[in-house]
C-alpha positions, -999 to 999 in steps of 0.1 A, spaced: -654 -110 -179 -668 -87 -202 -704 -95 -207 -722 -84 -238 -762 -83 -250 -762 -89 -287 -785 -92 -314 -781 -118 -342 -804 -131 -367 -832 -110 -348 -827 -130 -316 -813 -112 -284 -787 -133 -267 -760 -128 -238 -721 -134 -246 -687 -133 -229 -664 -112 -251 -630 -126 -258 -610 -105 -281 -630 -101 -314 -652 -127 -307 -685 -134 -282 -693 -165 -270 -731 -170 -262 -738 -180 -227 -771 -192 -213 -776 -174 -180 -766 -138 -170 -757 -147 -138 -744 -184 -143 -722 -179 -174 -720 -214 -188 -710 -214 -224 -733 -229 -250 -708 -234 -276 -722 -208 -300 -693 -183 -314 -697 -151 -330 -673 -125 -346 -682 -91 -331 -682 -78 -361 -712 -100 -372 -735 -90 -342 -753 -59 -332 -740 -47 -298 -773 -38 -276 -772 -18 -243 -758 -46 -220 -790 -50 -200 -827 -38 -200 -824 -22 -166 -851 -23 -139 -842 13 -129 -818 39 -136 -806 60 -108 -781 89 -115 -761 107 -90 -763 148 -93 -734 172 -93 -715 145 -77 -678 162 -85 -665 193 -70 -662 208 -105 -700 201 -115 -709 219 -80 -685 246 -83 -665 238 -49 -631 243 -43 -625 208 -32 -638 176 -22 -644 186 16 -661 216 7 -681 198 -17 -694 174 7 -705 201 31 -725 219 4 -745 188 -6 -747 173 27 -757 137 12 -756 126 -21 -783 138 -46 -805 117 -72 -827 120 -100 -840 92 -124 -839 84 -158 -866 63 -174 -854 29 -184 -872 30 -217 -849 58 -229 -817 34 -226 -800 29 -260 -768 10 -268 -736 18 -287 -741 32 -320 -776 40 -316 -787 76 -325 -792 104 -299 -815 131 -310 -802 165 -302 -828 193 -294 -818 227 -312 -812 244 -279 -777 222 -278 -766 191 -260 -737 179 -240 -724 142 -232 -716 135 -194 -692 105 -190 -702 84 -161 -695 50 -147 -729 28 -146 -726 2 -116 -752 -27 -125 -765 -43 -95 -782 -78 -97 -795 -82 -61 -824 -61 -44 -805 -38 -20 -825 -19 11 -806 -5 39 -774 -20 26 -742 -21 44 -709 -15 26 -703 -52 23 -737 -58 9 -733 -31 -16 -703 -46 -28 -715 -82 -32 -744 -67 -52 -725 -54 -77 -726 -75 -109 -703 -53 -128 -697 -17 -145 -704 -4 -176 -701 29 -195 -730 56 -190 -736 86 -208 -760 111 -190 -768 129 -222 -780 164 -211 -798 194 -228 -790 223 -206 -813 246 -226 -843 227 -219 -840 230 -183 -856 263 -184 -887 249 -194 -893 231 -162 -888 264 -141 -918 280 -124 -929 306 -102 -944 299 -66 -950 316 -34 -927 299 -8 -914 309 26 -876 323 22 -854 302 44 -833 331 50 -860 358 61 -889 336 69 -910 356 45 -934 339 19 -926 354 -12 -927 348 -50 -897 327 -60 -881 312 -91 -882 273 -84 -859 255 -109 -882 225 -110 -872 187 -117 -846 177 -141 -869 163 -166 -869 181 -201 -830 183 -198 -826 145 -189 -853 122 -199 -854 125 -238 -856 95 -259 -823 81 -262 -806 103 -235 -794 71 -216 -766 54 -238 -751 27 -219 -724 -1 -230 -706 -16 -248 -708 -44 -223 -705 -51 -185 -672 -57 -171 -670 -77 -138 -653 -65 -106 -621 -87 -109 -612 -74 -140 -613 -37 -127 -594 -38 -96 -598 -4 -77 -628 13 -94 -617 46 -81 -585 45 -104 -609 47 -134 -606 75 -156 -637 90 -173 -635 110 -206 -662 124 -232 -658 137 -265 -679 157 -289 -673 162 -327 -640 144 -322 -630 169 -296 -617 159 -257 -641 180 -235 -643 158 -202 -613 139 -183 -611 130 -145 -608 101 -123 -634 86 -100 -615 94 -71 -623 129 -77 -660 122 -74 -677 136 -40 -690 105 -31 -677 69 -42 -701 42 -61 -702 23 -27 -716 55 -6 -740 59 -35 -754 25 -32 -756 28 6 -772 59 5 -799 53 -21 -809 21 -5 -818 38 26 -844 60 6 -857 34 -18 -854 0 -25 -830 -6 -54 -847 -36 -76 -823 -64 -89 -806 -53 -125 -806 -18 -118 -780 10 -128 -764 37 -109 -747 63 -125 -720 79 -104 -719 113 -116 -697 129 -140 -664 150 -138 -664 186 -151 -656 200 -183 -621 211 -196 -617 249 -195 -651 256 -184 -658 277 -154 -696 275 -147 -704 235 -161 -742 241 -151 -750 257 -180 -723 244 -205 -738 231 -238 -727 219 -272 -741 229 -303 -769 206 -319 -749 189 -352 -749 158 -369 -716 145 -353 -707 115 -329 -706 118 -291 -683 93 -270 -678 86 -236 -652 61 -223 -639 46 -189 -606 31 -187 -608 -8 -182 -646 -9 -192 -647 4 -228 -656 32 -255 -694 39 -262 -701 59 -292 -734 74 -305 -741 94 -334 -758 128 -330 -788 138 -353 -806 172 -346 -842 170 -338 -866 177 -367 -898 189 -346 -908 221 -358 -931 235 -329 
C-alpha cells in the first residue's frame, strides 16, 4: 500500500495511491476508505507525514567512511552514529531547496517511518513498529560545515597531553537549513517492499546520476539502527529514521564532495518506493 498526504482545496488529507488516483482514508493507521477519489494530477503531494523527530545515520556506508569493506567499517565506527534534523525543515515533493552559494549535494536515503514508541527495542519490536518506508534526501552543504569548527584545549588521546586542537563541531550549519529534509512522495508499507536490503538508492543533480548503491551495502541495516537508537533515546511515534547514504560515483573523498549552487533540480529515488524531485534555487542572502 502507498499512503500519501495531500492537499486539496486547502485541506490536508491522507489517501491510498492506486495508479494515477488517490483514495481518501479517514485514519493513517486504519486506512478505511472514505469514498473520495481524486486524480494525482489534481492534488498537491505533501511530505507523507509531519514527523515527531528525524534521526539520521551518519557515515553508514563504507564509501562514505573511506573504509575498504563493511567489516573494516564496522570496526572503525564501533557502533551506529546519529545526528538530528529538525522536523520543521521537512518539505515534500516539488518544494524548493535553497542552496547556499558554497554548494550543495543530495544524499539518497531510505526513510523508515515508525508508528510506535520504541525504547530498548528487540529486533521483533523494531520490525513491528515500522509503518513503512519513504524516500529521504539528507541534503547537505559541505562548505558550511567549517563554520561549526572551533579550537579548544583538549587532552590528546594519543599522548595524553592537553593541547589546542581543532574540533569539527556538530553537523548543524551543513545539515539543518530550511528545506534540507525533503521526504516523499509517499509511504510504502512493508508488504510491498519485500527484502528492504534489495532496494537500490540513487541521486541525481541537474540530470546527472551521482549516486547508486544498494541498502545491503550499508554498514548497519535499518533494523540495527532502530534497535541501537532505542537504547540511547525513546523514539517517539511517527518518527523518521534515515538510514544513511551510499557513496558518490567516481569520488574518492565524499566528505568534502559538493556540487555548485545553481538553479536546477535534485532528485533521489529508491526502488519499490518512488522518486522524489525538488527544484533548487540559489540563496540570495548577501551577508
